[in-house]
N, C-alpha and C positions, 0 to 999 in steps of 0.2 A: 623466743622472739619468732613472730611468724613469718614465714618465707614466701607469702602469697606473691604470685607475680602480678605485675601491672598488666593493663589491657595491651595487646599486642596485634599487629595486622597480620602476623604469621599464622597460617593454619595449623591446627593441632589434632593429634590423634589420641584417643585412649586405647591402649591395647590391654585385655585381661582374658586369658583363654587357658582353659583346662588341656585342651588337645592342642598341642603344641605343632602339629604337622601343617607346613606351609607358612607358619608365621613369620619366620626370619626373612624369607624371600618377600613377602608382603610388606613387611617393616621396611626393608631396602628400597623398595619401590614408593613408599611413603617419603621416606628421606631424601630421595631422588628428585621428589617433586616438591621439596622444600617444605615437607610437613614435618612439624616437631612432634616427637613421641612421648608420651606419657605411659608409665605401665606400673604394674603391680608385682609384688611377690616372685613367684616361678617364672611369670612371663618376662620380668624385668630382668631377672638372672640370665634368662635363654638368650635375650637380645643382647645384653651387655656381653656375654661370653661370645657371641657371634661379631662383636666389633660394630654392633648397631648404636648409634648415638640416642641415647634413652634418658629421661628423667623420672626417677621413682615418685610415684602418687605422693608419698609423705612429705617429698620436698614442696609439692604444689598445695597440699592442705595444710602444712606446718604441724600435723600429727602424725605420730608413728603408726604403723600397723599395729593392732592389739588385739588382746582377746582370742588368741589362736588363729589370727587373721579373718575373724569374724566382722572386725571393724577397719576399714580402710579406705573404700571410696564413698560411704554415706556421709557426705560433707557438702555444704554448700558451695564451696568453691567449684566441686566437681558438677553438681546438679543445676547451679546456675548456669555453668557454661554449657550445659546440655539443653537447658529448658528455655533460655532467653530468646525472646523472639527479637530479631535483629531490626525488625521492621517497625517495634515499637519502641518509641523514644524513651518511656519511662523504664522499660526493661534495661535498655543500656545505659541510662544514668546510673541505675541502682548497680548494675556491674560495675561500672567505672567507681562509683563511691566505695565499693566494697572489695575492690580489687580482683575482680573475677573476669579472666579470660575466657575467650569461646572456645568451645571443643566442637571441630568440624567433622570428626570420625570417630565413631566408637567401634571397636573390633572386640567383641565379646563371644565366648562360648561357656558353657555353664559347668558346674560341678557333675561329675558323671552319677547322677543319681540312679537312673535306670540300669546302668551297667553294675553299679553296687548291689542294688537289691537282687540283680540276677544271679550274683555269686551264692553258691551254697554255703550256710551257716552265718550269713550276714546278721549281726545282731540289730535290734531297734536303735540303740545309740550310735551305731555305725551308719546306719542309714540316716538319722537325723543330721548328722555331721556332714551329710553330702548334700543337703539342701541348700542350695545356693539363695542368698539374699540381695547382695550387692550386685551381682552380675544381672539378674531380671530387672532390678530397680535401673540401673544405668541403660539397660536395653530398652525399656519403657519410656524413660525420660527422653531418650535420643529419637526413638521410634515417633513419639507423639510430635516432637518438633522436626519432623522430616523435611519440611520445607528448607531447613538451614543444615540439617545434620546428616550426614551418610550413615547408617546403621548395618553392621555387617555381622551376621550370626552363623552364617554357613561358610566353612572353609571353601567350598565348592565355588563362591563368588570371589575368591581372591583373584583368579586368573585374569577375568576379564575387566576388573576394576583396576588391578596393575596396568594393564594394558591403555586404559584410559589415561591413568596418571601418566605414563610414559609419553603419551602422545599429547599430553598437557589438554585433555579434553575433560570438561566437568561433566558430571552426571545429570541427566535430565531430571526434571521434578517427577515424571512418570517412573523412572528408574528408583530414585529416592522413595518413592512411594509404594512400589513394590517390594522393595527391601524392608520398609516398615512393617508392611502386610505381613512377610514372612517373619519378622520378629515376634508379632504378636501371636502367629501361629506357634511358634516355637515355645514361646513362654507360657501359652495356654497348655500346649502339650505337656511341658514339664511339669506345669502344676497340677494336671489331670492325673499325671503318673503318681505323684506325691499324695495326692487325696486319695486315690484308690487304694495306694498301700497302707496309708493310714487307717481307712476306713475298713480294710479287711480285718483290723486288730480292734475295731470297736464291736464286732458281732452285728453290724447293721448289714443285711442282705441287700436292702432297697432303701438307700438313704433319700432323704428329702429332695437332694439335688444330684443327678448322676451325670457327670462329666466322663467322656470316653475319648480316648485319642487313637488316632490311626495314622500311619504313615504310608505314603504312595508307594506301592511295590512296582506298577506299571500301568502305563495307559493302555487301552485297549480299543481295537478298531472300531468296535460299536457293541451294543449291549445284546439283549436276547434277539433283537431284531435290528437290521441295518440303519433304520431311522433313529435309533435310540444311541446317546453319547454314553459311554462308559469307563469305568478305570476300577483297578483293583488295589485295595489298601489292606495293609497288614496290620494286626495288633502289636503291641510292645512286648507282650508274654506268649510265646510260642514254644510249645513243649512237645511237638512231636505229630506224626499223623496229620500234617497240615501242609497245604499248597504253598504258604508263607515262606517254609523251609524247603521247599523244592528246588533241585538243582536239575535245570533242564539240559539234557545231554544231546538231544536232536530234535529235529522237527520243526515245524511252522508255530508261530506265537501262538500262545493260548488264548482262546476266546472266552467271553464271559460265560457261554454256555458250558466251555470245557471246565472251567474252574469251578462251577456249581456242581457238573457231575462227578468230577475229580474229588471233590470234597465229600459229596455223599457216598462214594465208594470207599474213602479213607475212613470216614466215619464209622461204617459197616465193619470194615477190615479190622478195626480196633477191637471189635468184640471178640476176636479169636487169638488164642495163644498158640495153638498148634498150626501147622501149615494151612493156609487157605487162600482161596482164589476169589474173586469177587468181580462180576460183570455188571455195568451199570448202564443205563439207557435212560435218558430224560429223567434223571433225578430218582429213578426207581432200580433196584436190583433186577436184572433179568436172568441171572444164575449165580449160584453160590456153591463153591464146593470145598470140602476138608478131607483131609487124607494125612497119609504118613509122610508124603513127600509133596513138595508144591506142583510138580509135573503133573501128579494123579489129581491133585486138588485142581488144577486148571481143567484137565480132560473133563472131570465132573461138572464143573462150571460151565464148560462149553456145551456139554451134552445137555444142560438143563434147558437152555433155550437157543440152539444153533443159528435161529433165524434172527432174533433181536440183537443179539451180540454183535451183528454186522453193525459197524459204523459207531460202536460204543467203547466204553472203557474198560480195561482189565487192570485190576491191581491185585497185587500178590505180597504176602507178608515174608517172604524168604527171597534170598538172593536168586535172581533169574539166571538160570543156566543155558546152555546152548540147545538143548532138547526142547524145552518150552518154548524157548523165543524163535526156534524154527517153526513150531505150530502157530505161534501167535502171527509170524510174518505171513502165513497163508491167507489170512483174514485182512480185511480192511478195518482198522481200529484206528481211533481218534488219538487215544493215549494209552500208553503202557507205563504203569507204576510198581515200582519195587523197591526196597531199602537198599539194594544193590543189584549190580549186574557183572557176569563175567565178561571178559575181553571178547569172548567167543560169542556171547549172546548179543552184545552190542555190535559185532560185525554181522550177525545175521539180521538184526533189525535195521541197520544201516542201509539194506537193500531196499526199505521201505522208508525214503527219505523224508516223507511227509508226516508219518507218525511221530508223535510228540512222545519222547522218553523221558521220564521223571524220575530222578533219585530222590526219594523222600526218607528221612529220618523216622524208624519206628521203635526205638530203644525205649521211648517213654511215651506215656498216655497224652491223651487230648488236653488242650491247653485250658480254656477258661472253664468255669463251673457252671457259666450262665450263657444263655443263648439270646440272642437279639434279633428282633424282626420289625423293620420300617413297616408302619401304617400310616395312612393319612393323617397329619397332624399329630403324629407321635411315635412312641417307640414301644414296643412290647418286650419284656423282660422276663425270662423264666429260668429255673435251673434246668441244665441239659438232662435228657432223659438217659441216665446211665446205670438204672436199675439192672442189675444181673439177678439170676435166680439159679439156686441149686436144687436138687431133687427134694431136700428137706424142705423147700419153701412151698411145696406143690401139695394140694388137697385133692385126693382121689374121690370123685363124687358118684362114680358108677359101680355097678356090682362088679366089674372087670377092672383090675389095675392093669397099667401098661407094662409090658415086658421090659426088660433092659435094653433090647434094641429099640422098642419103640420110644422109650424113655430119651435115649440118645438122640433120635431123630425129632423128638418134641422140643427140645432144648434147643437144637439147632433151628428148628422153625421158629421158635420163639424169638432167638437173636436176630433173626432176618426180618421177621415181621414188624419189628420195633423200626424198620428203615424203610417200610413201604407205605406210600401215601394211602391214608384211610378213606375209604374202607379198605381194610387189607385182609387178604386170605393167602397162606403159604403152604403148599404141599410138599413133603421132604421125605426122602427114603435114601438108603445106601450112601450115606454123608454128603448129599447135595439136596438142593431143590429140585423139584419136578415140574411145579406148577405155582405161578405167581398171579393173583388178581389184585390191581392196586387201583386207588383213586374212584372207587365207583359210588354212586349215590346210595346204593343199598348193598347189604352183605351178601344176599344171594346172587347178585349180579358180579360181585368181585369173586364168589366161590365157583360160578359157572365158568369165568374165565379161567381160574385155576386148574380146574377139572378139565377143561378142553384142552388146554396147554398140556397138561399131563397125559392125556391119552391113556394109553393101557397102562401107562406106570402109576396111574392113580390108585389102581388096586394094590393095596399093601402098603400104602403110603400114610402118613401122619399130617394132621393139619394144625395150624396155628391161626386164630383170629386176634386181630389188635384189639378187638372189643368184644362185650358180651352178646349173647344171641337173643334179641327182643322175642323172637318165636322160634319153633324148632325147624322151619323150613331149611335153613341152610344145614343143620345136622342131617335132616333127611336126604337132601340132595348129594352130599358127599358120602353119605351111607350107600346110596345106589351105586356111587362109583367105586366102592371098594376100600373107602379110608377106613383104618382100624384104630386110629387113635387120635383124640383132638386136646388141644390146649387152648383155654380161653380164660379170661379173667374170671368171670362169673360175676353176679350181682344183680342182674334181670329180675323182675318181679316173676317172670316166666321160666327162670331157671329150671323148675321142675319139668316143665314140658319138654326142654331141650335134652335134659338127663333122661327122660323116659325114652325119647327118639333113639339116644345112643344105646341105652339098655337093649332096646327092642332089636337094634342092629347088631349087639355084642361089641359095640365101640367102647374102649377104655376112653374115659374123659378126666382130665385134671384141670382144676382151677388155681389161678396164681394170686388173684385178689388185687391185681394191678393191670391197667390197660395201658396200650400204646398209641394213642391218637397221635397222628402225624399229619398236619395240614400243611 
């Protein structure tokens, strides 16, 4: 026999949450405001154990929960109570005829799908079981009918709504509308994560519809310039070397430009397994150093360009200790990044109260395999440029092969040039960059900047070019400066001219077969 209730004037709330934090106190606030509570499964038991008066949803629907909890709220008595428009006579007559009472509050949060797939070893069947069906359906029904139903999906909203209940104050239409908008953002993000997870298992890199979701990490005072509004959003899958995972230990709030520059520094830093230091200014590296210790690596990065590092960002891939922190504190820097800091290092940096100090996990690699860039009217998506080289990948195209010392410097320069805006030229020697030419409209211009920056250190250095040489002029220019070896993609119809210019100067040249444009 059905136990469906009759129409009642008492307000009712339906509570069904995976995250039980705060739900008992909120339920008590509802009861104190004379709101009757309906609940499901674990939420019902939690409220019952806490002494909160509650009716199980199966009593309302006349059907038990079944199929391992897959079927419990998908019922006309529930959704009629959520969707009925109280200002439409026909809706209310239908509700009366079928014994459907209205539901005025819906408090739901969903099965923890994202948390489940984030766990190592989660199987596809385990993930599938954490796809919530009834929860999103109730939320969407209630949010659609927000004129009459208050929908609460975020536990952060319990507090202020409970205060309204205690004060006997009804929520305004605008407040219910804002809560409904939050619901649809929440369910859209939930479905986007499910779609992304399942799509990775279909082998489709670029599906017909691409839905991505991000969560607000922080508001920003402004964007690149003070007249632009801005905010920072994080992805749902962060794996390391990411500002989304950063813990700010001191300093001013991060700005839009800070975040861009710091992200660029971290992407470059991820190229290195040994101790390394990276200095970045305006999205380009201005100094990169590698060594046996992070202290020596920093000294090399600093020496690479002691002028441009002023007001820049320094990122290190080893714990920052007092000696290096002391040297950093001598400069004006926007940000210092490391995987950890000794107490003595933090004490040194604390003397520069405005410098932002960020602890960033670096045990794992970068997150997504794809990079996205907004363009007017659309979104560009591509695989991230994570191609790495070994000596076996290189083809010697000149009469002279590089020495072992030159080869080591060439591979360092190649790792760096990948992160320099095109057209890009990088000169390296002695475990560090000595000259970087970035973002020029022609390759010769970039080479001139790199050679000028290197000064006397250009003689004996090696050079990396992010793309091939269309003419021999760049090779001739760096040969005159004393560069001894070159790494470049190759593939120009005039490769022979550049190779001949290298042979004439006694330069060793190797080709990679890949380029590293960065726009």
